[in-house]
C-alpha positions as CSV (number, residue, x, y, z in Angstrom):
1,M,67.6,97.9,135.2
2,A,65.5,94.9,136.4
3,L,63.7,92.9,133.9
4,P,59.9,92.7,134.3
5,D,58.6,89.2,135.0
6,D,57.1,88.8,131.5
7,L,60.4,89.7,129.9
8,R,62.3,87.4,132.2
9,E,60.0,84.6,131.1
10,L,60.6,85.4,127.4
11,Y,64.3,85.5,128.1
12,Q,64.2,82.0,129.5
13,Q,62.0,80.7,126.7
14,V,64.3,82.2,123.9
15,I,67.5,81.0,125.6
16,L,66.2,77.5,126.2
17,D,64.9,77.3,122.7
18,H,68.2,78.2,121.2
19,S,70.2,76.0,123.6
20,R,68.0,73.0,122.9
21,S,67.7,73.5,119.2
22,P,70.7,75.6,118.1
23,R,70.4,77.2,114.6
24,N,73.1,76.9,112.0
25,Q,75.0,74.0,113.4
26,G,77.6,72.3,111.4
27,Q,80.8,73.1,109.4
28,L,81.7,75.0,106.3
29,S,84.8,74.1,104.4
30,A,84.9,76.5,101.4
31,D,88.2,78.2,100.7
32,S,86.6,81.6,101.5
33,C,85.7,80.4,105.0
34,V,87.5,81.1,108.3
35,H,87.6,78.6,111.1
36,I,87.9,80.0,114.7
37,H,88.1,77.9,117.9
38,S,87.1,79.7,121.1
39,D,86.9,78.2,124.5
40,N,86.4,79.2,128.1
41,P,88.7,77.0,130.2
42,S,87.1,78.1,133.5
43,C,83.8,76.4,132.6
44,G,84.6,74.1,129.7
45,D,82.5,75.8,127.0
46,E,83.9,75.5,123.5
47,I,82.8,76.9,120.1
48,D,84.1,76.3,116.6
49,L,82.9,78.9,114.2
50,Y,83.0,78.5,110.4
51,I,82.4,81.8,108.6
52,C,82.3,82.5,104.9
53,F,82.8,86.1,103.8
54,N,81.6,88.0,100.8
55,D,84.1,90.2,98.9
56,D,82.8,93.2,100.8
57,G,83.6,91.6,104.2
58,S,80.0,90.8,105.1
59,I,79.1,87.3,106.2
60,C,77.5,85.1,103.5
61,D,77.3,82.0,105.7
62,I,78.1,81.0,109.2
63,K,77.8,77.7,111.2
64,F,79.1,76.5,114.5
65,E,79.7,73.4,116.6
66,G,80.1,73.6,120.3
67,Q,79.4,72.3,123.7
68,G,78.8,74.0,126.9
69,C,76.2,75.8,129.0
70,A,72.8,77.0,127.7
71,I,74.1,80.7,127.6
72,S,77.1,80.1,125.4
73,Q,75.2,77.8,123.0
74,A,72.1,80.1,122.8
75,S,74.1,83.3,122.4
76,T,76.1,81.7,119.5
77,S,73.0,80.3,117.9
78,M,71.3,83.7,118.0
79,M,74.5,85.3,116.7
80,T,74.5,83.1,113.6
81,E,71.0,84.1,112.8
82,K,71.7,87.8,113.3
83,V,74.9,88.4,111.4
84,K,74.3,87.0,107.9
85,G,74.5,89.6,105.2
86,I,75.1,92.7,107.3
87,S,78.0,95.0,106.5
88,R,81.3,94.9,108.3
89,E,80.5,98.2,110.0
90,E,77.2,96.9,111.2
91,L,78.9,93.7,112.5
92,T,81.4,95.8,114.4
93,Q,78.7,97.9,116.0
94,L,76.5,94.9,116.8
95,I,79.5,93.2,118.6
96,Q,80.2,96.4,120.6
97,D,76.5,96.8,121.5
98,L,76.2,93.2,122.6
99,Q,79.3,93.4,124.7
100,Q,78.0,96.6,126.4
101,T,74.6,95.0,126.9
102,V,76.2,91.9,128.6
103,L,78.7,93.9,130.6
104,G,76.2,96.7,131.5
105,Q,78.7,99.3,130.5
106,G,78.8,102.1,127.9
107,E,76.2,103.4,125.5
108,I,74.3,101.0,123.2
109,R,74.2,102.8,119.9
110,N,71.7,100.6,118.1
111,P,69.4,98.7,120.5
112,E,67.0,97.9,117.6
113,A,69.7,96.0,115.8
114,L,70.2,93.8,118.8
115,G,66.6,92.7,118.9
116,E,66.3,89.6,121.1
117,L,70.0,89.7,121.9
118,Q,69.0,92.5,124.4
119,L,67.7,89.6,126.6
120,F,71.4,88.9,127.5
121,E,71.3,92.0,129.6
122,S,70.4,89.9,132.6
123,V,73.7,88.1,132.3
124,Q,75.5,91.1,133.9
125,K,74.0,89.9,137.2
126,F,76.0,86.7,136.9
127,P,79.6,87.6,136.3
128,Q,80.7,84.0,135.9
129,R,78.3,83.8,132.8
130,I,79.6,86.9,131.0
131,K,82.4,84.9,129.2
132,C,79.8,82.3,128.3
133,A,77.5,84.8,126.6
134,L,80.4,86.5,124.7
135,L,82.3,83.3,123.7
136,G,80.9,83.1,120.2
137,W,81.1,86.8,119.7
138,R,84.7,87.0,120.6
139,G,85.3,84.3,118.0
140,L,83.4,86.4,115.5
141,E,85.7,89.3,116.3
142,S,88.8,87.1,115.7
143,A,87.3,85.9,112.4
144,L,86.7,89.5,111.3
145,S,90.3,90.4,112.1
146,K,91.6,87.3,110.3
147,N,89.5,88.0,107.3
148,S,90.8,91.6,107.2
149,L,94.4,90.4,107.3
150,S,93.8,87.9,104.5
151,R,92.2,90.5,102.3
152,S,95.1,93.0,102.7
């Protein structure tokens, strides 16, 4: 599905805003936090996620540090705003829906929950940028797994 020009312009504005002024930058060091390093060796993007979990597995705080292209930085910045406080089940579904949006595959079960993240749909036209858009999200998946193991 081709993006209308006005949506394409919005996409560019949102991505540029988040890449120039990333939200939730920094580190968290509490004992309840998980640190995940993700990188994309093919382009040099790197993300360090710091995620603190509530007892129920939801995220109470999240920060990141990173370097790389506008897509990886903006996607991770937008992710940090989106995932605080939502349930583990909602997180899992959000990750799946975002991946399907970026890849252009499968059914998106909750497009409303994606909100502005739907703008990453246009990344599917640029296969070399798919890993960039998903870098922080793959780190989040790892953190969820790591947190599940530590709670068992």
